[in-house]
ZAGU-163088 format. One record per atom (N, C-alpha, C): residue number from 1; atom name; x, y, z. Coordinates in Angstrom, 2 decimals, always signed. Layout:
<pt NUM; "CA"; <X; Y; Z>>
...
// end
This chain:
<pt 1; "N"; <+269.38; +136.15; +279.76>>
<pt 1; "CA"; <+268.71; +134.93; +279.24>>
<pt 1; "C"; <+269.86; +134.39; +278.23>>
<pt 2; "N"; <+269.79; +133.03; +278.39>>
<pt 2; "CA"; <+270.84; +132.04; +277.78>>
<pt 2; "C"; <+270.39; +131.97; +276.45>>
<pt 3; "N"; <+271.56; +131.82; +275.63>>
<pt 3; "CA"; <+270.86; +131.64; +274.07>>
<pt 3; "C"; <+270.30; +130.48; +273.99>>
<pt 4; "N"; <+270.33; +129.25; +274.76>>
<pt 4; "CA"; <+269.32; +128.16; +274.39>>
<pt 4; "C"; <+268.24; +128.26; +274.91>>
<pt 5; "N"; <+267.91; +129.09; +276.18>>
<pt 5; "CA"; <+266.60; +129.59; +276.53>>
<pt 5; "C"; <+265.99; +130.35; +275.44>>
<pt 6; "N"; <+266.46; +131.51; +274.81>>
<pt 6; "CA"; <+266.13; +132.29; +273.90>>
<pt 6; "C"; <+265.67; +131.15; +272.51>>
<pt 7; "N"; <+266.63; +130.55; +272.04>>
<pt 7; "CA"; <+266.26; +129.45; +270.86>>
<pt 7; "C"; <+265.11; +128.73; +271.30>>
<pt 8; "N"; <+264.95; +128.15; +272.54>>
<pt 8; "CA"; <+263.89; +127.19; +272.66>>
<pt 8; "C"; <+262.46; +127.92; +272.98>>
<pt 9; "N"; <+262.40; +129.05; +273.38>>
<pt 9; "CA"; <+261.38; +130.07; +273.54>>
<pt 9; "C"; <+260.90; +130.52; +272.16>>
<pt 10; "N"; <+261.85; +130.72; +271.32>>
<pt 10; "CA"; <+261.47; +131.15; +270.06>>
<pt 10; "C"; <+261.16; +129.93; +269.12>>
<pt 11; "N"; <+261.76; +129.06; +268.99>>
<pt 11; "CA"; <+261.19; +127.74; +268.39>>
<pt 11; "C"; <+259.67; +127.29; +268.82>>
<pt 12; "N"; <+259.46; +127.45; +270.23>>
<pt 12; "CA"; <+258.17; +127.08; +270.91>>
<pt 12; "C"; <+257.11; +128.06; +270.26>>
<pt 13; "N"; <+257.40; +129.59; +270.15>>
<pt 13; "CA"; <+256.70; +130.44; +269.63>>
<pt 13; "C"; <+256.40; +130.37; +268.07>>
<pt 14; "N"; <+257.51; +129.87; +267.36>>
<pt 14; "CA"; <+257.48; +129.57; +266.01>>
<pt 14; "C"; <+256.39; +128.33; +265.78>>
<pt 15; "N"; <+256.62; +127.25; +266.53>>
<pt 15; "CA"; <+255.78; +126.16; +266.40>>
<pt 15; "C"; <+254.32; +126.48; +266.68>>
<pt 16; "N"; <+254.10; +127.14; +267.50>>
<pt 16; "CA"; <+252.66; +127.79; +267.97>>
<pt 16; "C"; <+252.02; +128.26; +266.84>>
<pt 17; "N"; <+252.77; +129.25; +266.07>>
<pt 17; "CA"; <+252.30; +130.13; +264.95>>
<pt 17; "C"; <+252.44; +129.03; +263.75>>
<pt 18; "N"; <+252.87; +128.13; +263.70>>
<pt 18; "CA"; <+253.10; +127.34; +262.44>>
<pt 18; "C"; <+254.31; +127.59; +261.66>>
<pt 19; "N"; <+255.23; +128.41; +262.49>>
<pt 19; "CA"; <+256.42; +128.79; +261.65>>
<pt 19; "C"; <+257.75; +127.77; +261.89>>
<pt 20; "N"; <+258.47; +127.58; +261.03>>
<pt 20; "CA"; <+259.49; +126.84; +261.15>>
<pt 20; "C"; <+260.87; +127.38; +260.86>>
<pt 21; "N"; <+260.71; +128.83; +260.26>>
<pt 21; "CA"; <+261.73; +129.80; +260.17>>
<pt 21; "C"; <+262.88; +129.90; +261.34>>
<pt 22; "N"; <+263.94; +129.87; +260.88>>
<pt 22; "CA"; <+264.90; +130.25; +262.11>>
<pt 22; "C"; <+265.94; +131.46; +261.57>>
<pt 23; "N"; <+266.33; +132.32; +262.67>>
<pt 23; "CA"; <+267.07; +133.33; +262.16>>
<pt 23; "C"; <+268.31; +132.91; +261.78>>
<pt 24; "N"; <+268.98; +133.71; +260.85>>
<pt 24; "CA"; <+270.41; +133.54; +260.27>>
<pt 24; "C"; <+271.49; +134.17; +260.98>>
<pt 25; "N"; <+271.04; +135.03; +261.86>>
<pt 25; "CA"; <+272.17; +135.84; +262.48>>
<pt 25; "C"; <+272.55; +135.20; +263.70>>
<pt 26; "N"; <+273.79; +135.45; +264.58>>
<pt 26; "CA"; <+273.91; +135.12; +265.78>>
<pt 26; "C"; <+273.34; +135.96; +266.72>>
<pt 27; "N"; <+272.65; +135.24; +267.78>>
<pt 27; "CA"; <+271.75; +136.11; +268.46>>
<pt 27; "C"; <+272.33; +136.55; +269.76>>
<pt 28; "N"; <+273.72; +136.15; +269.99>>
<pt 28; "CA"; <+274.10; +136.36; +271.37>>
<pt 28; "C"; <+274.13; +137.77; +271.68>>
<pt 29; "N"; <+274.64; +138.67; +270.54>>
<pt 29; "CA"; <+274.88; +140.03; +271.08>>
<pt 29; "C"; <+273.61; +140.90; +271.26>>
<pt 30; "N"; <+272.19; +140.12; +270.83>>
<pt 30; "CA"; <+271.11; +140.65; +270.95>>
<pt 30; "C"; <+270.25; +140.29; +272.24>>
<pt 31; "N"; <+270.81; +139.58; +272.74>>
<pt 31; "CA"; <+270.07; +138.75; +274.01>>
<pt 31; "C"; <+269.67; +139.96; +275.20>>
<pt 32; "N"; <+270.50; +140.91; +275.13>>
<pt 32; "CA"; <+270.05; +141.98; +276.12>>
<pt 32; "C"; <+268.76; +142.81; +275.86>>
<pt 33; "N"; <+268.51; +142.71; +274.39>>
<pt 33; "CA"; <+267.42; +143.38; +273.94>>
<pt 33; "C"; <+266.23; +142.82; +274.37>>
<pt 34; "N"; <+264.92; +143.57; +274.60>>
<pt 34; "CA"; <+263.68; +143.04; +275.23>>
<pt 34; "C"; <+263.09; +142.12; +273.90>>
<pt 35; "N"; <+262.21; +141.25; +274.25>>
<pt 35; "CA"; <+261.56; +140.57; +273.08>>
<pt 35; "C"; <+260.72; +141.40; +272.02>>
<pt 36; "N"; <+260.27; +142.50; +272.43>>
<pt 36; "CA"; <+259.69; +143.45; +271.26>>
<pt 36; "C"; <+260.72; +144.12; +270.49>>
<pt 37; "N"; <+261.91; +144.31; +271.13>>
<pt 37; "CA"; <+263.09; +145.01; +270.41>>
<pt 37; "C"; <+263.62; +143.91; +269.48>>
<pt 38; "N"; <+263.73; +142.63; +269.78>>
<pt 38; "CA"; <+264.20; +141.47; +268.87>>
<pt 38; "C"; <+263.29; +141.23; +267.82>>
<pt 39; "N"; <+261.88; +141.39; +268.04>>
<pt 39; "CA"; <+261.10; +141.30; +267.11>>
<pt 39; "C"; <+261.03; +142.40; +265.91>>
<pt 40; "N"; <+261.14; +143.80; +266.61>>
<pt 40; "CA"; <+261.43; +144.78; +265.74>>
<pt 40; "C"; <+262.82; +144.50; +264.83>>
<pt 41; "N"; <+263.73; +144.06; +265.37>>
<pt 41; "CA"; <+265.03; +143.93; +264.57>>
<pt 41; "C"; <+264.66; +142.82; +263.31>>
<pt 42; "N"; <+264.21; +141.72; +263.87>>
<pt 42; "CA"; <+263.93; +140.74; +262.97>>
<pt 42; "C"; <+263.16; +141.01; +261.89>>
<pt 43; "N"; <+262.02; +141.63; +261.94>>
<pt 43; "CA"; <+261.02; +141.96; +261.31>>
<pt 43; "C"; <+261.78; +142.97; +260.05>>
<pt 44; "N"; <+262.55; +143.96; +260.69>>
<pt 44; "CA"; <+263.05; +144.80; +259.88>>
<pt 44; "C"; <+264.11; +144.03; +258.81>>
<pt 45; "N"; <+264.78; +143.34; +259.37>>
<pt 45; "CA"; <+265.77; +142.64; +258.66>>
<pt 45; "C"; <+265.13; +141.82; +257.46>>
<pt 46; "N"; <+263.97; +140.96; +257.80>>
<pt 46; "CA"; <+263.32; +140.11; +256.87>>
<pt 46; "C"; <+262.72; +141.09; +255.87>>
<pt 47; "N"; <+262.01; +142.31; +256.03>>
<pt 47; "CA"; <+261.65; +143.00; +255.16>>
<pt 47; "C"; <+262.50; +143.57; +254.21>>
<pt 48; "N"; <+263.69; +144.09; +254.57>>
<pt 48; "CA"; <+264.83; +144.19; +253.58>>
<pt 48; "C"; <+265.56; +143.33; +252.87>>
<pt 49; "N"; <+265.66; +141.99; +252.99>>
<pt 49; "CA"; <+266.38; +141.09; +252.45>>
<pt 49; "C"; <+265.83; +140.79; +251.14>>
<pt 50; "N"; <+264.39; +140.65; +250.96>>
<pt 50; "CA"; <+264.09; +140.75; +249.54>>
<pt 50; "C"; <+264.65; +141.98; +248.77>>
<pt 51; "N"; <+264.50; +143.08; +249.19>>
<pt 51; "CA"; <+264.87; +144.51; +248.50>>
<pt 51; "C"; <+266.39; +144.28; +248.25>>
<pt 52; "N"; <+267.26; +143.76; +249.20>>
<pt 52; "CA"; <+268.70; +143.95; +249.22>>
<pt 52; "C"; <+269.07; +142.82; +248.15>>
<pt 53; "N"; <+268.60; +141.63; +248.01>>
<pt 53; "CA"; <+268.71; +140.78; +246.94>>
<pt 53; "C"; <+268.41; +141.27; +245.65>>
<pt 54; "N"; <+267.39; +141.75; +245.38>>
<pt 54; "CA"; <+266.91; +142.24; +244.25>>
<pt 54; "C"; <+267.69; +143.43; +243.70>>
<pt 55; "N"; <+268.33; +144.15; +244.65>>
<pt 55; "CA"; <+269.08; +145.47; +244.33>>
<pt 55; "C"; <+270.70; +144.72; +243.99>>
<pt 56; "N"; <+270.88; +143.77; +244.65>>
<pt 56; "CA"; <+272.40; +143.11; +244.36>>
<pt 56; "C"; <+272.23; +142.58; +242.79>>
<pt 57; "N"; <+271.31; +141.73; +242.38>>
<pt 57; "CA"; <+270.98; +141.33; +241.21>>
<pt 57; "C"; <+270.90; +142.28; +240.11>>
<pt 58; "N"; <+270.64; +143.81; +240.45>>
<pt 58; "CA"; <+270.30; +144.63; +239.36>>
<pt 58; "C"; <+271.95; +145.19; +239.19>>
<pt 59; "N"; <+272.66; +144.81; +240.04>>
<pt 59; "CA"; <+273.91; +145.28; +239.55>>
<pt 59; "C"; <+274.78; +144.30; +238.62>>
<pt 60; "N"; <+274.27; +143.28; +238.42>>
<pt 60; "CA"; <+275.19; +142.40; +237.27>>
<pt 60; "C"; <+274.64; +141.13; +237.49>>
<pt 61; "N"; <+274.72; +140.20; +236.61>>
<pt 61; "CA"; <+274.50; +138.86; +236.81>>
<pt 61; "C"; <+275.29; +138.01; +237.66>>
<pt 62; "N"; <+274.43; +137.48; +238.55>>
<pt 62; "CA"; <+275.18; +136.51; +239.63>>
<pt 62; "C"; <+274.43; +135.40; +239.97>>
<pt 63; "N"; <+275.09; +134.41; +240.68>>
<pt 63; "CA"; <+274.25; +133.11; +241.33>>
<pt 63; "C"; <+274.22; +133.39; +242.72>>
<pt 64; "N"; <+273.16; +132.60; +243.35>>
<pt 64; "CA"; <+272.88; +132.40; +244.68>>
<pt 64; "C"; <+273.98; +132.40; +245.59>>
<pt 65; "N"; <+275.14; +131.47; +245.37>>
<pt 65; "CA"; <+276.33; +131.62; +246.41>>
<pt 65; "C"; <+277.12; +132.78; +246.30>>
<pt 66; "N"; <+277.15; +133.43; +245.23>>
<pt 66; "CA"; <+277.73; +134.77; +245.31>>
<pt 66; "C"; <+277.12; +135.82; +245.79>>
<pt 67; "N"; <+275.77; +135.76; +245.96>>
<pt 67; "CA"; <+275.08; +136.60; +246.71>>
<pt 67; "C"; <+275.29; +136.23; +248.36>>
<pt 68; "N"; <+274.92; +135.12; +248.49>>
<pt 68; "CA"; <+275.50; +134.79; +250.04>>
<pt 68; "C"; <+276.86; +135.31; +250.24>>
<pt 69; "N"; <+277.87; +135.08; +249.65>>
<pt 69; "CA"; <+279.44; +135.63; +249.76>>
<pt 69; "C"; <+279.33; +137.01; +249.88>>
<pt 70; "N"; <+278.60; +137.93; +249.09>>
<pt 70; "CA"; <+278.47; +139.13; +249.04>>
<pt 70; "C"; <+278.12; +139.69; +250.18>>
<pt 71; "N"; <+277.01; +138.96; +250.96>>
<pt 71; "CA"; <+276.33; +139.62; +252.13>>
<pt 71; "C"; <+277.01; +139.15; +253.12>>
<pt 72; "N"; <+278.31; +138.44; +252.99>>
<pt 72; "CA"; <+279.23; +138.18; +254.26>>
<pt 72; "C"; <+280.50; +138.99; +254.28>>
<pt 73; "N"; <+280.68; +139.54; +252.87>>
<pt 73; "CA"; <+281.60; +140.26; +252.94>>
<pt 73; "C"; <+282.15; +141.55; +253.81>>
<pt 74; "N"; <+283.16; +141.55; +254.59>>
<pt 74; "CA"; <+283.50; +142.56; +255.31>>
<pt 74; "C"; <+282.97; +142.66; +256.58>>
<pt 75; "N"; <+282.29; +141.38; +257.22>>
<pt 75; "CA"; <+281.59; +141.61; +258.34>>
<pt 75; "C"; <+282.55; +141.70; +259.47>>
<pt 76; "N"; <+282.42; +142.45; +260.26>>
<pt 76; "CA"; <+283.37; +142.65; +261.58>>
<pt 76; "C"; <+282.99; +141.92; +262.57>>
<pt 77; "N"; <+283.78; +140.94; +262.99>>
<pt 77; "CA"; <+283.47; +139.82; +264.02>>
<pt 77; "C"; <+283.14; +140.55; +265.35>>
<pt 78; "N"; <+283.81; +141.78; +265.36>>
<pt 78; "CA"; <+283.60; +142.55; +266.60>>
<pt 78; "C"; <+282.32; +143.28; +266.66>>
<pt 79; "N"; <+281.42; +143.17; +265.79>>
<pt 79; "CA"; <+280.11; +143.81; +265.81>>
<pt 79; "C"; <+279.00; +143.25; +266.91>>
<pt 80; "N"; <+278.50; +144.20; +267.35>>
<pt 80; "CA"; <+277.57; +143.94; +268.45>>
<pt 80; "C"; <+276.60; +142.57; +268.42>>
<pt 81; "N"; <+276.05; +142.88; +267.07>>
<pt 81; "CA"; <+275.02; +142.03; +266.62>>
<pt 81; "C"; <+275.73; +140.63; +265.86>>
<pt 82; "N"; <+276.88; +140.70; +265.66>>
<pt 82; "CA"; <+277.43; +139.55; +265.29>>
<pt 82; "C"; <+276.68; +138.89; +263.97>>
<pt 83; "N"; <+276.40; +139.74; +262.99>>
<pt 83; "CA"; <+275.68; +139.46; +261.74>>
<pt 83; "C"; <+276.27; +138.51; +261.04>>
<pt 84; "N"; <+275.60; +137.35; +260.78>>
<pt 84; "CA"; <+276.51; +136.17; +260.07>>
<pt 84; "C"; <+276.01; +136.33; +258.76>>
<pt 85; "N"; <+274.98; +136.82; +258.23>>
<pt 85; "CA"; <+274.65; +136.95; +256.97>>
<pt 85; "C"; <+273.45; +135.90; +256.81>>
<pt 86; "N"; <+272.93; +136.02; +255.71>>
<pt 86; "CA"; <+271.85; +134.94; +255.51>>
<pt 86; "C"; <+272.35; +133.76; +254.70>>
<pt 87; "N"; <+271.89; +132.68; +255.15>>
<pt 87; "CA"; <+272.40; +131.54; +254.52>>
<pt 87; "C"; <+271.68; +130.96; +253.17>>
<pt 88; "N"; <+271.79; +129.73; +252.59>>
<pt 88; "CA"; <+271.13; +129.23; +251.75>>
<pt 88; "C"; <+269.60; +129.36; +252.14>>
<pt 89; "N"; <+269.23; +128.90; +253.11>>
<pt 89; "CA"; <+267.95; +128.43; +253.51>>
<pt 89; "C"; <+267.01; +129.67; +253.30>>
<pt 90; "N"; <+267.81; +131.10; +253.28>>
<pt 90; "CA"; <+266.81; +132.31; +253.21>>
<pt 90; "C"; <+267.03; +132.69; +251.81>>
<pt 91; "N"; <+268.14; +132.55; +251.18>>
<pt 91; "CA"; <+268.66; +133.21; +249.94>>
<pt 91; "C"; <+267.87; +132.73; +248.66>>
<pt 92; "N"; <+267.51; +131.36; +248.67>>
<pt 92; "CA"; <+267.34; +130.36; +247.62>>
<pt 92; "C"; <+265.78; +130.61; +247.67>>
<pt 93; "N"; <+265.09; +130.58; +248.55>>
<pt 93; "CA"; <+263.65; +130.71; +248.57>>
<pt 93; "C"; <+263.10; +132.16; +248.11>>
<pt 94; "N"; <+263.97; +133.28; +248.59>>
<pt 94; "CA"; <+263.82; +134.58; +247.92>>
<pt 94; "C"; <+264.26; +134.57; +246.51>>
<pt 95; "N"; <+265.20; +133.95; +245.87>>
<pt 95; "CA"; <+265.50; +134.00; +244.61>>
<pt 95; "C"; <+264.45; +133.24; +243.91>>
<pt 96; "N"; <+263.76; +132.23; +244.39>>
<pt 96; "CA"; <+262.65; +132.04; +243.63>>
<pt 96; "C"; <+261.38; +132.38; +243.56>>
<pt 97; "N"; <+261.22; +133.15; +244.86>>
<pt 97; "CA"; <+260.14; +134.08; +244.79>>
<pt 97; "C"; <+260.06; +135.21; +244.00>>
<pt 98; "N"; <+261.19; +135.78; +244.12>>
<pt 98; "CA"; <+261.53; +136.87; +243.07>>
<pt 98; "C"; <+261.55; +136.50; +241.59>>
<pt 99; "N"; <+261.79; +135.33; +241.17>>
<pt 99; "CA"; <+261.73; +134.73; +239.81>>
<pt 99; "C"; <+260.24; +134.68; +239.47>>
<pt 100; "N"; <+259.55; +134.04; +240.44>>
<pt 100; "CA"; <+258.11; +133.79; +240.29>>
<pt 100; "C"; <+257.34; +134.75; +239.75>>
<pt 101; "N"; <+257.83; +135.95; +240.59>>
<pt 101; "CA"; <+257.06; +137.34; +240.31>>
<pt 101; "C"; <+257.57; +138.07; +239.21>>
<pt 102; "N"; <+258.37; +137.41; +238.50>>
<pt 102; "CA"; <+258.89; +138.45; +237.29>>
<pt 102; "C"; <+259.95; +139.31; +237.67>>
<pt 103; "N"; <+260.62; +139.44; +238.92>>
<pt 103; "CA"; <+261.57; +140.53; +239.00>>
<pt 103; "C"; <+262.86; +140.29; +238.51>>
<pt 104; "N"; <+263.32; +138.74; +238.49>>
<pt 104; "CA"; <+264.42; +138.41; +238.12>>
<pt 104; "C"; <+264.15; +137.23; +237.26>>
<pt 105; "N"; <+265.34; +136.93; +236.49>>
<pt 105; "CA"; <+265.16; +135.86; +235.55>>
<pt 105; "C"; <+266.50; +135.04; +235.77>>
<pt 106; "N"; <+266.23; +133.57; +235.70>>
<pt 106; "CA"; <+267.32; +132.79; +235.90>>
<pt 106; "C"; <+267.63; +131.86; +234.89>>
<pt 107; "N"; <+269.14; +131.79; +234.36>>
<pt 107; "CA"; <+269.50; +130.71; +233.42>>
<pt 107; "C"; <+270.45; +129.84; +234.08>>
<pt 108; "N"; <+270.46; +128.48; +233.78>>
<pt 108; "CA"; <+271.23; +127.49; +234.25>>
<pt 108; "C"; <+272.49; +127.61; +232.98>>
<pt 109; "N"; <+273.76; +127.43; +233.83>>
<pt 109; "CA"; <+274.87; +127.55; +233.12>>
<pt 109; "C"; <+276.04; +126.66; +233.57>>
<pt 110; "N"; <+277.11; +126.04; +232.68>>
<pt 110; "CA"; <+277.69; +124.90; +233.32>>
<pt 110; "C"; <+279.07; +125.77; +234.00>>
<pt 111; "N"; <+279.29; +125.62; +235.03>>
<pt 111; "CA"; <+280.64; +126.30; +235.68>>
<pt 111; "C"; <+281.51; +125.16; +236.14>>
<pt 112; "N"; <+282.65; +124.90; +235.24>>
<pt 112; "CA"; <+283.34; +123.61; +235.51>>
<pt 112; "C"; <+282.41; +122.32; +235.08>>
<pt 113; "N"; <+282.02; +121.60; +236.15>>
<pt 113; "CA"; <+281.29; +120.27; +235.71>>
<pt 113; "C"; <+279.98; +120.68; +236.51>>
<pt 114; "N"; <+279.84; +121.62; +237.32>>
<pt 114; "CA"; <+278.66; +121.91; +237.84>>
<pt 114; "C"; <+277.71; +122.89; +237.13>>
<pt 115; "N"; <+276.37; +122.36; +237.27>>
<pt 115; "CA"; <+275.35; +123.40; +236.74>>
<pt 115; "C"; <+275.15; +124.71; +237.96>>
<pt 116; "N"; <+275.08; +125.92; +237.34>>
<pt 116; "CA"; <+274.85; +126.89; +238.16>>
<pt 116; "C"; <+273.87; +127.79; +237.77>>
<pt 117; "N"; <+273.06; +128.21; +238.64>>
<pt 117; "CA"; <+271.84; +129.08; +237.91>>
<pt 117; "C"; <+272.24; +130.61; +238.32>>
<pt 118; "N"; <+272.38; +131.30; +237.11>>
<pt 118; "CA"; <+272.82; +132.63; +237.15>>
<pt 118; "C"; <+271.53; +133.50; +237.09>>
<pt 119; "N"; <+271.31; +134.48; +237.93>>
<pt 119; "CA"; <+270.22; +135.67; +237.84>>
<pt 119; "C"; <+270.52; +136.77; +237.36>>
<pt 120; "N"; <+269.49; +137.29; +236.68>>
<pt 120; "CA"; <+269.75; +138.94; +236.45>>
<pt 120; "C"; <+268.44; +139.76; +236.32>>
<pt 121; "N"; <+268.42; +140.76; +236.66>>
<pt 121; "CA"; <+267.14; +141.64; +236.93>>
<pt 121; "C"; <+266.37; +141.64; +235.60>>
<pt 122; "N"; <+264.97; +141.63; +235.67>>
<pt 122; "CA"; <+264.01; +142.03; +234.32>>
<pt 122; "C"; <+263.89; +143.53; +234.30>>
<pt 123; "N"; <+263.22; +143.82; +233.46>>
<pt 123; "CA"; <+262.74; +145.20; +233.29>>
<pt 123; "C"; <+261.85; +145.54; +234.78>>
<pt 124; "N"; <+260.90; +144.51; +235.03>>
<pt 124; "CA"; <+260.28; +144.89; +236.11>>
<pt 124; "C"; <+261.10; +144.82; +237.35>>
<pt 125; "N"; <+261.91; +144.04; +237.49>>
<pt 125; "CA"; <+262.80; +144.36; +238.69>>
<pt 125; "C"; <+263.74; +145.46; +238.80>>
<pt 126; "N"; <+264.21; +146.01; +237.46>>
<pt 126; "CA"; <+264.96; +147.09; +237.66>>
<pt 126; "C"; <+263.68; +148.21; +237.97>>
<pt 127; "N"; <+262.74; +148.26; +237.33>>
<pt 127; "CA"; <+261.65; +149.23; +237.68>>
<pt 127; "C"; <+261.27; +149.34; +239.01>>
<pt 128; "N"; <+261.19; +148.19; +240.00>>
<pt 128; "CA"; <+260.88; +148.10; +241.05>>
<pt 128; "C"; <+261.77; +148.79; +242.00>>
<pt 129; "N"; <+262.99; +148.49; +241.72>>
<pt 129; "CA"; <+264.39; +149.21; +242.50>>
<pt 129; "C"; <+264.27; +150.58; +242.44>>
<pt 130; "N"; <+264.09; +151.05; +241.00>>
<pt 130; "CA"; <+263.84; +152.62; +240.58>>
<pt 130; "C"; <+262.76; +153.21; +241.62>>
<pt 131; "N"; <+261.58; +152.58; +241.81>>
<pt 131; "CA"; <+260.35; +152.96; +242.57>>
<pt 131; "C"; <+260.77; +153.00; +243.95>>
<pt 132; "N"; <+261.47; +152.07; +244.47>>
<pt 132; "CA"; <+262.12; +151.96; +245.74>>
<pt 132; "C"; <+262.78; +153.24; +246.12>>
<pt 133; "N"; <+263.82; +153.34; +245.18>>
<pt 133; "CA"; <+264.68; +154.66; +245.19>>
<pt 133; "C"; <+264.12; +155.94; +245.56>>
<pt 134; "N"; <+262.91; +156.30; +244.64>>
<pt 134; "CA"; <+262.34; +157.40; +244.56>>
<pt 134; "C"; <+261.21; +157.52; +245.73>>
<pt 135; "N"; <+260.58; +156.40; +246.06>>
<pt 135; "CA"; <+259.33; +156.52; +246.83>>
<pt 135; "C"; <+259.62; +157.35; +248.13>>
<pt 136; "N"; <+260.84; +156.74; +248.99>>
<pt 136; "CA"; <+260.91; +157.43; +250.32>>
<pt 136; "C"; <+260.94; +158.70; +250.42>>
<pt 137; "N"; <+261.23; +159.69; +249.11>>
<pt 137; "CA"; <+261.35; +160.83; +249.16>>
<pt 137; "C"; <+260.26; +161.74; +248.69>>
<pt 138; "N"; <+259.11; +160.88; +248.24>>
<pt 138; "CA"; <+257.91; +161.44; +247.55>>
<pt 138; "C"; <+256.83; +161.37; +248.52>>
<pt 139; "N"; <+255.78; +162.38; +248.64>>
<pt 139; "CA"; <+254.63; +162.36; +249.34>>
<pt 139; "C"; <+254.67; +161.70; +250.70>>
<pt 140; "N"; <+255.73; +162.00; +251.24>>
<pt 140; "CA"; <+255.62; +161.40; +252.84>>
<pt 140; "C"; <+255.74; +162.51; +254.01>>
<pt 141; "N"; <+255.26; +162.35; +255.06>>
<pt 141; "CA"; <+255.33; +163.45; +255.98>>
<pt 141; "C"; <+256.75; +163.61; +256.25>>
<pt 142; "N"; <+257.12; +164.96; +256.90>>
<pt 142; "CA"; <+258.47; +165.20; +257.12>>
<pt 142; "C"; <+258.89; +164.20; +258.17>>
<pt 143; "N"; <+258.15; +163.87; +259.16>>
<pt 143; "CA"; <+258.79; +162.92; +260.17>>
<pt 143; "C"; <+259.11; +161.49; +259.59>>
<pt 144; "N"; <+258.54; +161.06; +258.57>>
<pt 144; "CA"; <+259.06; +159.88; +257.80>>
<pt 144; "C"; <+260.21; +160.08; +257.17>>
<pt 145; "N"; <+260.37; +161.17; +256.43>>
<pt 145; "CA"; <+261.56; +161.60; +255.69>>
<pt 145; "C"; <+262.77; +162.04; +256.63>>
<pt 146; "N"; <+262.44; +162.32; +258.01>>
<pt 146; "CA"; <+263.72; +162.39; +258.82>>
<pt 146; "C"; <+263.92; +161.00; +259.43>>
<pt 147; "N"; <+262.96; +160.22; +259.51>>
<pt 147; "CA"; <+263.26; +158.83; +259.98>>
<pt 147; "C"; <+264.08; +158.10; +259.21>>
<pt 148; "N"; <+263.81; +158.26; +257.78>>
<pt 148; "CA"; <+264.54; +157.63; +256.54>>
<pt 148; "C"; <+266.07; +158.08; +256.75>>
<pt 149; "N"; <+266.05; +159.36; +256.70>>
<pt 149; "CA"; <+267.41; +159.92; +256.77>>
<pt 149; "C"; <+268.24; +159.86; +257.72>>
<pt 150; "N"; <+267.82; +159.89; +259.12>>
<pt 150; "CA"; <+268.43; +159.48; +260.43>>
<pt 150; "C"; <+268.89; +158.10; +260.51>>
<pt 151; "N"; <+267.86; +157.01; +260.39>>
<pt 151; "CA"; <+268.02; +155.79; +260.75>>
<pt 151; "C"; <+268.53; +154.86; +259.67>>
<pt 152; "N"; <+268.25; +155.37; +258.23>>
<pt 152; "CA"; <+268.71; +154.29; +257.26>>
<pt 152; "C"; <+270.06; +155.04; +256.68>>
<pt 153; "N"; <+269.99; +156.21; +256.43>>
<pt 153; "CA"; <+271.11; +156.92; +255.54>>
<pt 153; "C"; <+271.99; +157.36; +256.34>>
<pt 154; "N"; <+272.14; +157.73; +257.60>>
<pt 154; "CA"; <+273.00; +158.40; +258.39>>
<pt 154; "C"; <+274.22; +157.87; +258.33>>
<pt 155; "N"; <+275.14; +158.65; +257.97>>
<pt 155; "CA"; <+276.75; +157.91; +257.74>>
<pt 155; "C"; <+277.20; +157.71; +259.16>>
<pt 156; "N"; <+276.90; +158.08; +260.32>>
<pt 156; "CA"; <+277.44; +157.93; +261.35>>
<pt 156; "C"; <+276.90; +156.58; +261.90>>
<pt 157; "N"; <+276.36; +155.82; +261.32>>
<pt 157; "CA"; <+275.60; +154.52; +262.00>>
<pt 157; "C"; <+276.64; +153.30; +261.69>>
// end
């Protein structure tokens, strides 16, 4: 399937479902995947992105553009998926949502002549990350624990 055909079909499906969201990664490397596989991969990344951004913010005070740069650091251009990292149209709505939910707080500062909004985790945000850290290991069936260990934390990936 050509990239243009894939994009056209995806845009048509999104329009039918009332969505305007566009994937931020280069899809050439995943064109060989079936539609179901692409959907699974896309949903997995969308689900983790908010958690990843919150986790980054718990590491220290940071602004949106720094988060974008961090998520692009060390990307290997030879990677099969050619992950480009999320751009501003993904990061900033997530930051606003996290702030609205009280997980982070933002303060405007001058950086040179520009105003930049720096974010830091609130107590609620720190507690959320701590719960996420512990939750996969408590009260789960062994098969889920095995999945988590193999797919998510396996150092060979």
